[in-house]
N, C-alpha and C positions, 0 to 999 in steps of 0.2 A: 389580218384583213383578207377576207375571202377574194375580193376582186382587185387587189393591188398587184401591179405588175412588177414593182421593184420596191426595195427598202431604202428609204431616205428620210433624214430628219433635218430639213432646212431651217435656217434662221432661228427663231425663238424656240424651236423645238428643243434645242440643247439646254435652254433655261429650264424647261420642264423636266428634263433629265436630271439636272442638278437639284432642283427643288424636291423631286421624288427620292433622290439618293441620299439626301442629308440625314434623314431619320435612320435608315439602316446603317449608314456609315458611322453615325454616332453610337448606335448599339453595338456595332462591330468593335469599336475601341473599348467597349466595356467587357465584352465576353471573350475576346481573343486573348488578352493577358491572363485570363483565368483558365485558359486551355480548355474551354468548353467548345470542343471541335464540331459537334453537331450543330449547335446554335451558331457558331461562327460560319459554318458552311451555308446554313440557312440565310444568314444575313448577307453573305456574298451573293446568294441567289437573288435576294431582294435588290441589292445594288445593281446587279446585271439586268434585272427586270425593269429597272427604270428606263432603259433604252427602248425596248419594244413597247413599253407603256406609253412613252412619249410619242412614238410612231403612231400608235392607235389613236391617241388623243388628237393628233394633227390631221388625221385622215378620216373624216366622218361624213356621212350622208344624212342630212337632217330628216329627210322624208323616211328613210329606212329606220332611223332611230325612233321616230314617232310611231311607226308601225310595230316596233318591238317593245314599246312601253308596257302593254298589258302583260306579256310574259315576264318582263323585268319586275313589275310590281308583284305579280303572283309569286315569283321566286322569293322575294323579300318577305312577303307576308307568311308564306309557308315556312320559310327558314326561321323567322322570328318565333312563329308559333311552336315549332319543334324545340327550339332552344328554351323558350319559356316553360314548356311542359317539362323538360328535363330539369330546369332550375327549380320549379315548384316541387318536384319529387325529391330534390336533394337539399335545397337550402331555403326555398320559399321566396327568394329574392329574384325579381324579374325586371324591375324598372331601372332605368339609367338616371342617375342624379347628376346635377351640374358638376359636382366634384369629380365625376368620372369622365368628363368631356375630353380632357387632355389625353388621358390614357386611351380612351376609345379612338380618338383621332389618330394617335400614334400607331395603334394596332391596325387601323384601317389602311394607313399608308404601307405598312409592312405586308399585309395580306394582299393589297392591291398590286404591289410591284412583284411579289413572289409568284403570283398566279400567272404572270406572263412568262415565267420560266418553268413552272411546275404544272399545277393542276389544270387551269383553264386552257392553257395552250396545248396541253396533252389531250384532255378528255373531250373538250368541245372543239378546239381549233384543229386538232389532228385526227383523233379517233372518230369523232362525230362526222367531221367533213369527209372522211374516207368511207364510213359505213353508209351514211345517208346520201344517196345520189338522187335528187328529186326527178330526174328525167329518165330513170331506169325502169320505172314501173307505172302501170296504169292505176294501181291501187295506192295512190300517193299518200292519202291520209293514214291508212293502216300502216304503211311502211314508215311514215314519219313518226307515228307514236311508238311502234315496236322498236325502231332503231333508237329513239330517245330513251326508252326504258332500258334497253340493253346497255347503252353507254353509261347510264346512271347506275345500273347494277355494278358495272366494272368500277365506277368511281367509288361506290360504297365499299366494295371489296378492297380497294386500295387503302382504305382507312382502318381495316381490321387490325393490322399490327400495332396501331396506336392504343388499342385496348389493353395490350400487355397480358393477354390471356394465355395460360400455359396448358390448360386441360381442355379436352375435346368437348366435354359435356357443357361447360360454361360457354365455349365458343358457339356451340349449336343453339344455345338458348339466347345468346346476346346478338349474334350476327344478323338474324332476320330483321330485328328492330333497327339496327344501324343501317342496313342496306335499304330498308323501306324509307327511312328518313332521307337518305341521299337520293332515292328515286323521286320522291315528291318534290324535292328541290331541284334535282338535276334535269328533270323533264322540261320545266319551263326555262331553265338555263339553256338547254339545247335549242328550243324554239326561239329564244331570244337571240342566240348566235346566228341561227339560220335566217331569221328575218332581218336583222340589222346588218349582217355581213361583216361584223366586227366583234372582237372580244371585249370591247370597252364596257358595254352594259352588263354582260354576264359577269365580268370581273368585278365591277362595282358592286353588284348584288352579292356575289360571293364574299367580297371583302367586308361588306356591311354585316353580313350574317356571322362571319368568323370573328369580327371585332366585337360584336354583341355577345357572342358565346364566350369569348375570352374574358370580357368585362364582368359578366354576371356569374360565370361558373368557376373562374380560377382566381 
């Protein structure tokens, strides 16, 4: 929360924490006995993320959220388009069927909570908030776009190790496409964060995109 002066989760906020933590806790009981340490650590991050997620849900400004809706919708549309294009090139499967609803919902919860510990809290909440200071320049629009693009490029670079590429030539050929995809999604996510003053909408958009990607590509 950009404008919050203290961290607190009063009353029913803890019920939200519990509801969000159930799925990652269940998955943790499955992966931990199998000594899958990377997945186990990721699930622990999901569990921990339920706390700041509940805080964000409890502290919202309806007017700011409404102003952030265009960038929120833009991020989802661009993200789904990017995933669908990748799916068409690999498998031809792009639509979600009812039989996938449960899996999709579970993935959404995991990505939603983990983003409050890893990606969104880092790239939008911390880096973007540090780099973009709207009162520092008279060229606000230019600064706003350039800074959003820069943060999104960093976000794309963050994902390069997931490709598992071992040679430089393949990295050079693949990296620009990956970074470009994260720029077209990340820029509206930055504007969504700046306008709403909360990570709630950017994280929902991020989680919806990642859940769709996992459902149709893996």
